[in-house]
N, CA, C, O and the ligand as a Tripos MOL2 file, in Angstrom:
@<TRIPOS>MOLECULE
protein
  245   243    62     0     0
PROTEIN
NO_CHARGES

@<TRIPOS>ATOM
      1 N          -4.8220  -16.9140   40.1900 N.3       1 MET1
      2 CA         -5.7510  -16.2990   41.1320 C.3       1 MET1
      3 C          -5.2980  -16.5360   42.5740 C.2       1 MET1
      4 O          -5.8480  -15.9410   43.5020 O.2       1 MET1
      5 N          -4.3020  -17.3980   42.7660 N.am      2 THR2
      6 CA         -3.9430  -17.7550   44.1420 C.3       2 THR2
      7 C          -3.3590  -16.5830   44.8960 C.2       2 THR2
      8 O          -3.4960  -16.4980   46.1170 O.2       2 THR2
      9 N          -2.7010  -15.6680   44.1790 N.am      3 ASP3
     10 CA         -2.0640  -14.5460   44.8590 C.3       3 ASP3
     11 C          -2.9420  -13.2920   44.8230 C.2       3 ASP3
     12 O          -2.4920  -12.2080   45.1930 O.2       3 ASP3
     13 N          -4.1430  -13.4350   44.3940 N.am      4 ARG4
     14 CA         -5.0340  -12.3020   44.2890 C.3       4 ARG4
     15 C          -5.2450  -11.6550   45.6590 C.2       4 ARG4
     16 O          -5.4950  -12.3270   46.6590 O.2       4 ARG4
     17 N          -5.1370  -10.3530   45.6650 N.am      5 LEU5
     18 CA         -5.3610   -9.6400   46.9170 C.3       5 LEU5
     19 C          -6.8450   -9.5020   47.1920 C.2       5 LEU5
     20 O          -7.6770   -9.6120   46.2920 O.2       5 LEU5
     21 N          -7.1490   -9.2660   48.4210 N.am      6 ILE6
     22 CA         -8.5330   -9.0590   48.8140 C.3       6 ILE6
     23 C          -9.0450   -7.7640   48.1990 C.2       6 ILE6
     24 O          -8.3180   -6.7750   48.1090 O.2       6 ILE6
     25 N         -10.2660   -7.7830   47.7900 N.am      7 GLU7
     26 CA        -10.8750   -6.5620   47.2540 C.3       7 GLU7
     27 C         -10.7970   -5.4580   48.3010 C.2       7 GLU7
     28 O         -11.1160   -5.6800   49.4700 O.2       7 GLU7
     29 N         -10.3800   -4.2840   47.8860 N.am      8 PRO8
     30 CA        -10.2160   -3.1790   48.8590 C.3       8 PRO8
     31 C         -11.4680   -2.8670   49.6680 C.2       8 PRO8
     32 O         -11.3840   -2.6140   50.8700 O.2       8 PRO8
     33 N         -12.6160   -2.8850   49.0240 N.am      9 TRP9
     34 CA        -13.8560   -2.5680   49.7550 C.3       9 TRP9
     35 C         -14.1460   -3.6300   50.8060 C.2       9 TRP9
     36 O         -14.6970   -3.3420   51.8690 O.2       9 TRP9
     37 N         -13.7710   -4.8440   50.4950 N.am     10 LEU10
     38 CA        -13.9980   -5.9390   51.4340 C.3      10 LEU10
     39 C         -13.0070   -5.8390   52.5930 C.2      10 LEU10
     40 O         -13.3530   -6.0490   53.7560 O.2      10 LEU10
     41 N         -11.7680   -5.5130   52.2370 N.am     11 ARG11
     42 CA        -10.7270   -5.3860   53.2570 C.3      11 ARG11
     43 C         -11.0880   -4.3050   54.2860 C.2      11 ARG11
     44 O         -10.7440   -4.4080   55.4630 O.2      11 ARG11
     45 N         -11.7760   -3.2870   53.8220 N.am     12 GLU12
     46 CA        -12.1390   -2.1720   54.7140 C.3      12 GLU12
     47 C         -13.1280   -2.5710   55.8020 C.2      12 GLU12
     48 O         -13.1030   -2.0250   56.9050 O.2      12 GLU12
     49 N         -13.9870   -3.5120   55.4890 N.am     13 ILE13
     50 CA        -15.0780   -3.7980   56.4110 C.3      13 ILE13
     51 C         -14.8660   -5.0440   57.2550 C.2      13 ILE13
     52 O         -15.5770   -5.2590   58.2360 O.2      13 ILE13
     53 N         -13.8840   -5.8730   56.8770 N.am     14 ILE14
     54 CA        -13.7350   -7.1170   57.6270 C.3      14 ILE14
     55 C         -13.0230   -6.8830   58.9530 C.2      14 ILE14
     56 O         -12.1170   -6.0570   59.0690 O.2      14 ILE14
     57 N         -13.4570   -7.6230   59.9200 N.am     15 ARG15
     58 CA        -12.9240   -7.5390   61.2740 C.3      15 ARG15
     59 C         -12.7740   -8.9500   61.8190 C.2      15 ARG15
     60 O         -13.3430   -9.9070   61.2940 O.2      15 ARG15
     61 N         -12.0050   -9.0490   62.8660 N.am     16 CYS16
     62 CA        -11.9180  -10.3450   63.5450 C.3      16 CYS16
     63 C         -13.3030  -10.7070   64.0850 C.2      16 CYS16
     64 O         -13.9110   -9.9140   64.8040 O.2      16 CYS16
     65 N         -13.8090  -11.9050   63.7430 N.am     17 PRO17
     66 CA        -15.1570  -12.2990   64.2000 C.3      17 PRO17
     67 C         -15.2150  -12.5470   65.7070 C.2      17 PRO17
     68 O         -16.2970  -12.6180   66.2890 O.2      17 PRO17
     69 N         -14.0660  -12.6760   66.3220 N.am     18 ARG18
     70 CA        -14.0290  -13.0030   67.7400 C.3      18 ARG18
     71 C         -14.0230  -11.7280   68.5930 C.2      18 ARG18
     72 O         -14.8210  -11.5820   69.5190 O.2      18 ARG18
     73 N         -13.0910  -10.7930   68.2560 N.am     19 CYS19
     74 CA        -12.9470   -9.6010   69.1010 C.3      19 CYS19
     75 C         -13.3370   -8.3310   68.3670 C.2      19 CYS19
     76 O         -13.3040   -7.2460   68.9470 O.2      19 CYS19
     77 N         -13.7110   -8.4520   67.0790 N.am     20 LYS20
     78 CA        -14.0880   -7.3090   66.2510 C.3      20 LYS20
     79 C         -12.9240   -6.3190   66.0510 C.2      20 LYS20
     80 O         -13.1340   -5.1510   65.7250 O.2      20 LYS20
     81 N         -11.7200   -6.8100   66.2520 N.am     21 GLY21
     82 CA        -10.5490   -5.9570   66.0760 C.3      21 GLY21
     83 C         -10.0340   -5.9500   64.6570 C.2      21 GLY21
     84 O         -10.5550   -6.6500   63.7890 O.2      21 GLY21
     85 N          -9.0160   -5.1600   64.4300 N.am     22 ASP22
     86 CA         -8.4110   -5.0630   63.0980 C.3      22 ASP22
     87 C          -7.6090   -6.3130   62.7860 C.2      22 ASP22
     88 O          -7.0450   -6.9540   63.6730 O.2      22 ASP22
     89 N          -7.5720   -6.6440   61.4980 N.am     23 LEU23
     90 CA         -6.8070   -7.7770   61.0270 C.3      23 LEU23
     91 C          -5.6210   -7.2910   60.2040 C.2      23 LEU23
     92 O          -5.7020   -6.2580   59.5380 O.2      23 LEU23
     93 N          -4.5320   -8.0270   60.2490 N.am     24 THR24
     94 CA         -3.3220   -7.6550   59.5310 C.3      24 THR24
     95 C          -3.0590   -8.6790   58.4350 C.2      24 THR24
     96 O          -3.0500   -9.8830   58.6930 O.2      24 THR24
     97 N          -2.8440   -8.1990   57.2060 N.am     25 ASP25
     98 CA         -2.4780   -9.0880   56.1060 C.3      25 ASP25
     99 C          -1.0570   -9.5590   56.3220 C.2      25 ASP25
    100 O          -0.1390   -8.7480   56.4410 O.2      25 ASP25
    101 N          -0.8760  -10.8450   56.3730 N.am     26 THR26
    102 CA          0.4460  -11.3890   56.6240 C.3      26 THR26
    103 C           0.7280  -12.5370   55.6560 C.2      26 THR26
    104 O          -0.1020  -13.4260   55.4670 O.2      26 THR26
    105 N           1.9010  -12.5010   55.0560 N.am     27 THR27
    106 CA          2.2970  -13.5800   54.1550 C.3      27 THR27
    107 C           2.9890  -14.6900   54.9480 C.2      27 THR27
    108 O           3.9500  -14.4400   55.6760 O.2      27 THR27
    109 N           2.4950  -15.8970   54.8000 N.am     28 THR28
    110 CA          3.0670  -17.0500   55.4890 C.3      28 THR28
    111 C           3.5710  -18.0420   54.4620 C.2      28 THR28
    112 O           3.4680  -17.8020   53.2590 O.2      28 THR28
    113 N           4.1160  -19.1560   54.9270 N.am     29 GLU29
    114 CA          4.5960  -20.1930   54.0130 C.3      29 GLU29
    115 C           3.5080  -20.7010   53.0930 C.2      29 GLU29
    116 O           3.7700  -21.0590   51.9450 O.2      29 GLU29
    117 N           2.2840  -20.7310   53.5980 N.am     30 SER30
    118 CA          1.1830  -21.2730   52.8260 C.3      30 SER30
    119 C           0.3540  -20.2130   52.1180 C.2      30 SER30
    120 O          -0.7010  -20.5170   51.5610 O.2      30 SER30
    121 N           0.8330  -18.9560   52.1360 N.am     31 GLY31
    122 CA          0.0990  -17.8970   51.4560 C.3      31 GLY31
    123 C          -0.2270  -16.7630   52.3920 C.2      31 GLY31
    124 O           0.2990  -16.6710   53.5010 O.2      31 GLY31
    125 N          -1.1130  -15.8930   51.9200 N.am     32 VAL32
    126 CA         -1.4840  -14.7420   52.7190 C.3      32 VAL32
    127 C          -2.6300  -15.1330   53.6550 C.2      32 VAL32
    128 O          -3.5560  -15.8460   53.2680 O.2      32 VAL32
    129 N          -2.5450  -14.6560   54.8710 N.am     33 GLU33
    130 CA         -3.6500  -14.8480   55.7960 C.3      33 GLU33
    131 C          -3.8930  -13.5610   56.5520 C.2      33 GLU33
    132 O          -3.0620  -12.6530   56.5350 O.2      33 GLU33
    133 N          -5.0220  -13.4850   57.2080 N.am     34 LEU34
    134 CA         -5.3670  -12.3110   58.0030 C.3      34 LEU34
    135 C          -5.1800  -12.6570   59.4650 C.2      34 LEU34
    136 O          -5.8110  -13.5740   59.9910 O.2      34 LEU34
    137 N          -4.3130  -11.9150   60.1030 N.am     35 GLN35
    138 CA         -4.0070  -12.2440   61.4860 C.3      35 GLN35
    139 C          -4.5940  -11.2330   62.4510 C.2      35 GLN35
    140 O          -4.5870  -10.0250   62.2120 O.2      35 GLN35
    141 N          -5.1120  -11.7800   63.5690 N.am     36 CYS36
    142 CA         -5.5500  -10.9420   64.6770 C.3      36 CYS36
    143 C          -4.5200  -11.1170   65.7900 C.2      36 CYS36
    144 O          -4.3600  -12.2040   66.3460 O.2      36 CYS36
    145 N          -3.8370  -10.0400   66.0960 N.am     37 GLN37
    146 CA         -2.7950  -10.1320   67.1150 C.3      37 GLN37
    147 C          -3.4030  -10.2760   68.5110 C.2      37 GLN37
    148 O          -2.7900  -10.8850   69.3870 O.2      37 GLN37
    149 N          -4.5720   -9.7360   68.7230 N.am     38 ALA38
    150 CA         -5.2080   -9.8180   70.0340 C.3      38 ALA38
    151 C          -5.6060  -11.2490   70.3460 C.2      38 ALA38
    152 O          -5.4110  -11.7120   71.4700 O.2      38 ALA38
    153 N          -6.1610  -11.9560   69.3690 N.am     39 CYS39
    154 CA         -6.6280  -13.3310   69.5770 C.3      39 CYS39
    155 C          -5.5450  -14.3500   69.2620 C.2      39 CYS39
    156 O          -5.6930  -15.5290   69.5800 O.2      39 CYS39
    157 N          -4.4450  -13.9020   68.6330 N.am     40 ARG40
    158 CA         -3.3910  -14.8000   68.1840 C.3      40 ARG40
    159 C          -3.9480  -15.8690   67.2470 C.2      40 ARG40
    160 O          -3.6790  -17.0610   67.3930 O.2      40 ARG40
    161 N          -4.7410  -15.3930   66.2740 N.am     41 LEU41
    162 CA         -5.3260  -16.3060   65.2960 C.3      41 LEU41
    163 C          -5.0300  -15.7990   63.9010 C.2      41 LEU41
    164 O          -4.9520  -14.5920   63.6710 O.2      41 LEU41
    165 N          -4.8630  -16.7370   62.9610 N.am     42 GLY42
    166 CA         -4.6670  -16.3900   61.5640 C.3      42 GLY42
    167 C          -5.8030  -16.9630   60.7320 C.2      42 GLY42
    168 O          -6.0320  -18.1720   60.7290 O.2      42 GLY42
    169 N          -6.5150  -16.0870   60.0240 N.am     43 TYR43
    170 CA         -7.6480  -16.5300   59.2190 C.3      43 TYR43
    171 C          -7.2210  -16.7400   57.7690 C.2      43 TYR43
    172 O          -6.6100  -15.8460   57.1830 O.2      43 TYR43
    173 N          -7.5200  -17.8770   57.1820 N.am     44 PRO44
    174 CA         -7.0920  -18.1570   55.8120 C.3      44 PRO44
    175 C          -7.8510  -17.3360   54.7920 C.2      44 PRO44
    176 O          -8.9450  -16.8400   55.0650 O.2      44 PRO44
    177 N          -7.2620  -17.1950   53.6070 N.am     45 ILE45
    178 CA         -7.9240  -16.5220   52.4950 C.3      45 ILE45
    179 C          -8.0420  -17.5500   51.3760 C.2      45 ILE45
    180 O          -7.0400  -18.0720   50.8860 O.2      45 ILE45
    181 N          -9.2620  -17.8260   50.9870 N.am     46 ASP46
    182 CA         -9.5480  -18.8510   49.9770 C.3      46 ASP46
    183 C          -9.9570  -18.1790   48.6840 C.2      46 ASP46
    184 O         -11.0620  -17.6490   48.5760 O.2      46 ASP46
    185 N          -9.0510  -18.1990   47.6850 N.am     47 SER47
    186 CA         -9.3180  -17.5860   46.3810 C.3      47 SER47
    187 C          -9.7590  -16.1290   46.5080 C.2      47 SER47
    188 O         -10.6850  -15.6830   45.8300 O.2      47 SER47
    189 N          -9.0800  -15.4020   47.3870 N.am     48 GLY48
    190 CA         -9.3760  -13.9860   47.5630 C.3      48 GLY48
    191 C         -10.4900  -13.7040   48.5390 C.2      48 GLY48
    192 O         -10.7780  -12.5440   48.8330 O.2      48 GLY48
    193 N         -11.1310  -14.7570   49.0530 N.am     49 ILE49
    194 CA        -12.2140  -14.5700   50.0040 C.3      49 ILE49
    195 C         -11.7210  -14.9060   51.4090 C.2      49 ILE49
    196 O         -11.3220  -16.0410   51.6680 O.2      49 ILE49
    197 N         -11.7450  -13.9400   52.3110 N.am     50 PRO50
    198 CA        -11.3260  -14.2320   53.6890 C.3      50 PRO50
    199 C         -12.3020  -15.1800   54.3730 C.2      50 PRO50
    200 O         -13.5170  -14.9880   54.3180 O.2      50 PRO50
    201 N         -11.7580  -16.1960   55.0130 N.am     51 VAL51
    202 CA        -12.5710  -17.1510   55.7580 C.3      51 VAL51
    203 C         -12.5410  -16.7510   57.2310 C.2      51 VAL51
    204 O         -11.6580  -17.1530   57.9890 O.2      51 VAL51
    205 N         -13.5290  -15.9520   57.6090 N.am     52 LEU52
    206 CA        -13.5380  -15.3920   58.9620 C.3      52 LEU52
    207 C         -14.3260  -16.2650   59.8970 C.2      52 LEU52
    208 O         -15.3800  -15.8750   60.3990 O.2      52 LEU52
    209 N         -13.8080  -17.4490   60.1270 N.am     53 LEU53
    210 CA        -14.4410  -18.4010   61.0330 C.3      53 LEU53
    211 C         -13.4180  -18.8090   62.0810 C.2      53 LEU53
    212 O         -12.3340  -19.2890   61.7490 O.2      53 LEU53
    213 N         -13.7620  -18.6170   63.3310 N.am     54 VAL54
    214 CA        -12.8340  -18.9290   64.4060 C.3      54 VAL54
    215 C         -12.4480  -20.4110   64.3520 C.2      54 VAL54
    216 O         -11.3090  -20.7740   64.6460 O.2      54 VAL54
    217 N         -13.3980  -21.2490   63.9790 N.am     55 ASP55
    218 CA        -13.1240  -22.6950   63.9220 C.3      55 ASP55
    219 C         -12.0790  -23.0610   62.8920 C.2      55 ASP55
    220 O         -11.4070  -24.0840   63.0300 O.2      55 ASP55
    221 N         -11.9280  -22.2450   61.8580 N.am     56 LEU56
    222 CA        -10.9830  -22.5450   60.8060 C.3      56 LEU56
    223 C          -9.7020  -21.7160   60.9310 C.2      56 LEU56
    224 O          -8.8030  -21.8230   60.0980 O.2      56 LEU56
    225 N          -9.6300  -20.9170   61.9430 N.am     57 ALA57
    226 CA         -8.4430  -20.0700   62.1140 C.3      57 ALA57
    227 C          -7.2750  -20.9020   62.6570 C.2      57 ALA57
    228 O          -7.4430  -21.9360   63.3030 O.2      57 ALA57
    229 N          -6.0970  -20.3870   62.3530 N.am     58 ARG58
    230 CA         -4.8780  -21.0830   62.7650 C.3      58 ARG58
    231 C          -4.2870  -20.3570   63.9710 C.2      58 ARG58
    232 O          -4.0940  -19.1420   63.9250 O.2      58 ARG58
    233 N          -4.0020  -21.0780   65.0330 N.am     59 PRO59
    234 CA         -3.3620  -20.4280   66.1900 C.3      59 PRO59
    235 C          -1.9670  -19.9390   65.8170 C.2      59 PRO59
    236 O          -1.1980  -20.6770   65.2010 O.2      59 PRO59
    237 N          -1.6410  -18.7290   66.1780 N.am     60 LEU60
    238 CA         -0.3220  -18.1850   65.8700 C.3      60 LEU60
    239 C           0.6680  -18.6320   66.9510 C.2      60 LEU60
    240 O           0.3460  -18.6910   68.1380 O.2      60 LEU60
    241 N           1.8580  -18.9370   66.5010 N.am     61 GLY61
    242 CA          2.8650  -19.4380   67.4410 C.3      61 GLY61
    243 C           3.4630  -18.3390   68.3050 C.2      61 GLY61
    244 O           4.3230  -18.6110   69.1420 O.2      61 GLY61
    245 ZN         -9.4990  -11.0660   67.3950 Zn       62 ZN62
@<TRIPOS>BOND
     1     1     2 1
     2     2     3 1
     3     3     4 2
     4     3     5 am
     5     5     6 1
     6     6     7 1
     7     7     8 2
     8     7     9 am
     9     9    10 1
    10    10    11 1
    11    11    12 2
    12    11    13 am
    13    13    14 1
    14    14    15 1
    15    15    16 2
    16    15    17 am
    17    17    18 1
    18    18    19 1
    19    19    20 2
    20    19    21 am
    21    21    22 1
    22    22    23 1
    23    23    24 2
    24    23    25 am
    25    25    26 1
    26    26    27 1
    27    27    28 2
    28    27    29 am
    29    29    30 1
    30    30    31 1
    31    31    32 2
    32    31    33 am
    33    33    34 1
    34    34    35 1
    35    35    36 2
    36    35    37 am
    37    37    38 1
    38    38    39 1
    39    39    40 2
    40    39    41 am
    41    41    42 1
    42    42    43 1
    43    43    44 2
    44    43    45 am
    45    45    46 1
    46    46    47 1
    47    47    48 2
    48    47    49 am
    49    49    50 1
    50    50    51 1
    51    51    52 2
    52    51    53 am
    53    53    54 1
    54    54    55 1
    55    55    56 2
    56    55    57 am
    57    57    58 1
    58    58    59 1
    59    59    60 2
    60    59    61 am
    61    61    62 1
    62    62    63 1
    63    63    64 2
    64    63    65 am
    65    65    66 1
    66    66    67 1
    67    67    68 2
    68    67    69 am
    69    69    70 1
    70    70    71 1
    71    71    72 2
    72    71    73 am
    73    73    74 1
    74    74    75 1
    75    75    76 2
    76    75    77 am
    77    77    78 1
    78    78    79 1
    79    79    80 2
    80    79    81 am
    81    81    82 1
    82    82    83 1
    83    83    84 2
    84    83    85 am
    85    85    86 1
    86    86    87 1
    87    87    88 2
    88    87    89 am
    89    89    90 1
    90    90    91 1
    91    91    92 2
    92    91    93 am
    93    93    94 1
    94    94    95 1
    95    95    96 2
    96    95    97 am
    97    97    98 1
    98    98    99 1
    99    99   100 2
   100    99   101 am
   101   101   102 1
   102   102   103 1
   103   103   104 2
   104   103   105 am
   105   105   106 1
   106   106   107 1
   107   107   108 2
   108   107   109 am
   109   109   110 1
   110   110   111 1
   111   111   112 2
   112   111   113 am
   113   113   114 1
   114   114   115 1
   115   115   116 2
   116   115   117 am
   117   117   118 1
   118   118   119 1
   119   119   120 2
   120   119   121 am
   121   121   122 1
   122   122   123 1
   123   123   124 2
   124   123   125 am
   125   125   126 1
   126   126   127 1
   127   127   128 2
   128   127   129 am
   129   129   130 1
   130   130   131 1
   131   131   132 2
   132   131   133 am
   133   133   134 1
   134   134   135 1
   135   135   136 2
   136   135   137 am
   137   137   138 1
   138   138   139 1
   139   139   140 2
   140   139   141 am
   141   141   142 1
   142   142   143 1
   143   143   144 2
   144   143   145 am
   145   145   146 1
   146   146   147 1
   147   147   148 2
   148   147   149 am
   149   149   150 1
   150   150   151 1
   151   151   152 2
   152   151   153 am
   153   153   154 1
   154   154   155 1
   155   155   156 2
   156   155   157 am
   157   157   158 1
   158   158   159 1
   159   159   160 2
   160   159   161 am
   161   161   162 1
   162   162   163 1
   163   163   164 2
   164   163   165 am
   165   165   166 1
   166   166   167 1
   167   167   168 2
   168   167   169 am
   169   169   170 1
   170   170   171 1
   171   171   172 2
   172   171   173 am
   173   173   174 1
   174   174   175 1
   175   175   176 2
   176   175   177 am
   177   177   178 1
   178   178   179 1
   179   179   180 2
   180   179   181 am
   181   181   182 1
   182   182   183 1
   183   183   184 2
   184   183   185 am
   185   185   186 1
   186   186   187 1
   187   187   188 2
   188   187   189 am
   189   189   190 1
   190   190   191 1
   191   191   192 2
   192   191   193 am
   193   193   194 1
   194   194   195 1
   195   195   196 2
   196   195   197 am
   197   197   198 1
   198   198   199 1
   199   199   200 2
   200   199   201 am
   201   201   202 1
   202   202   203 1
   203   203   204 2
   204   203   205 am
   205   205   206 1
   206   206   207 1
   207   207   208 2
   208   207   209 am
   209   209   210 1
   210   210   211 1
   211   211   212 2
   212   211   213 am
   213   213   214 1
   214   214   215 1
   215   215   216 2
   216   215   217 am
   217   217   218 1
   218   218   219 1
   219   219   220 2
   220   219   221 am
   221   221   222 1
   222   222   223 1
   223   223   224 2
   224   223   225 am
   225   225   226 1
   226   226   227 1
   227   227   228 2
   228   227   229 am
   229   229   230 1
   230   230   231 1
   231   231   232 2
   232   231   233 am
   233   233   234 1
   234   234   235 1
   235   235   236 2
   236   235   237 am
   237   237   238 1
   238   238   239 1
   239   239   240 2
   240   239   241 am
   241   241   242 1
   242   242   243 1
   243   243   244 2
@<TRIPOS>SUBSTRUCTURE
     1 MET1         2 RESIDUE 1 A MET
     2 THR2         6 RESIDUE 1 A THR
     3 ASP3        10 RESIDUE 1 A ASP
     4 ARG4        14 RESIDUE 1 A ARG
     5 LEU5        18 RESIDUE 1 A LEU
     6 ILE6        22 RESIDUE 1 A ILE
     7 GLU7        26 RESIDUE 1 A GLU
     8 PRO8        30 RESIDUE 1 A PRO
     9 TRP9        34 RESIDUE 1 A TRP
    10 LEU10       38 RESIDUE 1 A LEU
    11 ARG11       42 RESIDUE 1 A ARG
    12 GLU12       46 RESIDUE 1 A GLU
    13 ILE13       50 RESIDUE 1 A ILE
    14 ILE14       54 RESIDUE 1 A ILE
    15 ARG15       58 RESIDUE 1 A ARG
    16 CYS16       62 RESIDUE 1 A CYS
    17 PRO17       66 RESIDUE 1 A PRO
    18 ARG18       70 RESIDUE 1 A ARG
    19 CYS19       74 RESIDUE 1 A CYS
    20 LYS20       78 RESIDUE 1 A LYS
    21 GLY21       82 RESIDUE 1 A GLY
    22 ASP22       86 RESIDUE 1 A ASP
    23 LEU23       90 RESIDUE 1 A LEU
    24 THR24       94 RESIDUE 1 A THR
    25 ASP25       98 RESIDUE 1 A ASP
    26 THR26      102 RESIDUE 1 A THR
    27 THR27      106 RESIDUE 1 A THR
    28 THR28      110 RESIDUE 1 A THR
    29 GLU29      114 RESIDUE 1 A GLU
    30 SER30      118 RESIDUE 1 A SER
    31 GLY31      122 RESIDUE 1 A GLY
    32 VAL32      126 RESIDUE 1 A VAL
    33 GLU33      130 RESIDUE 1 A GLU
    34 LEU34      134 RESIDUE 1 A LEU
    35 GLN35      138 RESIDUE 1 A GLN
    36 CYS36      142 RESIDUE 1 A CYS
    37 GLN37      146 RESIDUE 1 A GLN
    38 ALA38      150 RESIDUE 1 A ALA
    39 CYS39      154 RESIDUE 1 A CYS
    40 ARG40      158 RESIDUE 1 A ARG
    41 LEU41      162 RESIDUE 1 A LEU
    42 GLY42      166 RESIDUE 1 A GLY
    43 TYR43      170 RESIDUE 1 A TYR
    44 PRO44      174 RESIDUE 1 A PRO
    45 ILE45      178 RESIDUE 1 A ILE
    46 ASP46      182 RESIDUE 1 A ASP
    47 SER47      186 RESIDUE 1 A SER
    48 GLY48      190 RESIDUE 1 A GLY
    49 ILE49      194 RESIDUE 1 A ILE
    50 PRO50      198 RESIDUE 1 A PRO
    51 VAL51      202 RESIDUE 1 A VAL
    52 LEU52      206 RESIDUE 1 A LEU
    53 LEU53      210 RESIDUE 1 A LEU
    54 VAL54      214 RESIDUE 1 A VAL
    55 ASP55      218 RESIDUE 1 A ASP
    56 LEU56      222 RESIDUE 1 A LEU
    57 ALA57      226 RESIDUE 1 A ALA
    58 ARG58      230 RESIDUE 1 A ARG
    59 PRO59      234 RESIDUE 1 A PRO
    60 LEU60      238 RESIDUE 1 A LEU
    61 GLY61      242 RESIDUE 1 A GLY
    62 ZN62       245 GROUP 0 **** ****
């Protein structure tokens, strides 16, 4: 289940919680995350569920 993709219907509606912008699915060393290029943040995906919390987001280098 670790590589499970986000449900398409869910992927359609999710937005960056900070700027409400589009998120990009990006594969990193630790798995897939959703990145907001505007905020330079990467949101983790936990068992197929996007964790859209700014506090838990990873700053992009
Ligand atoms: Zn954003």
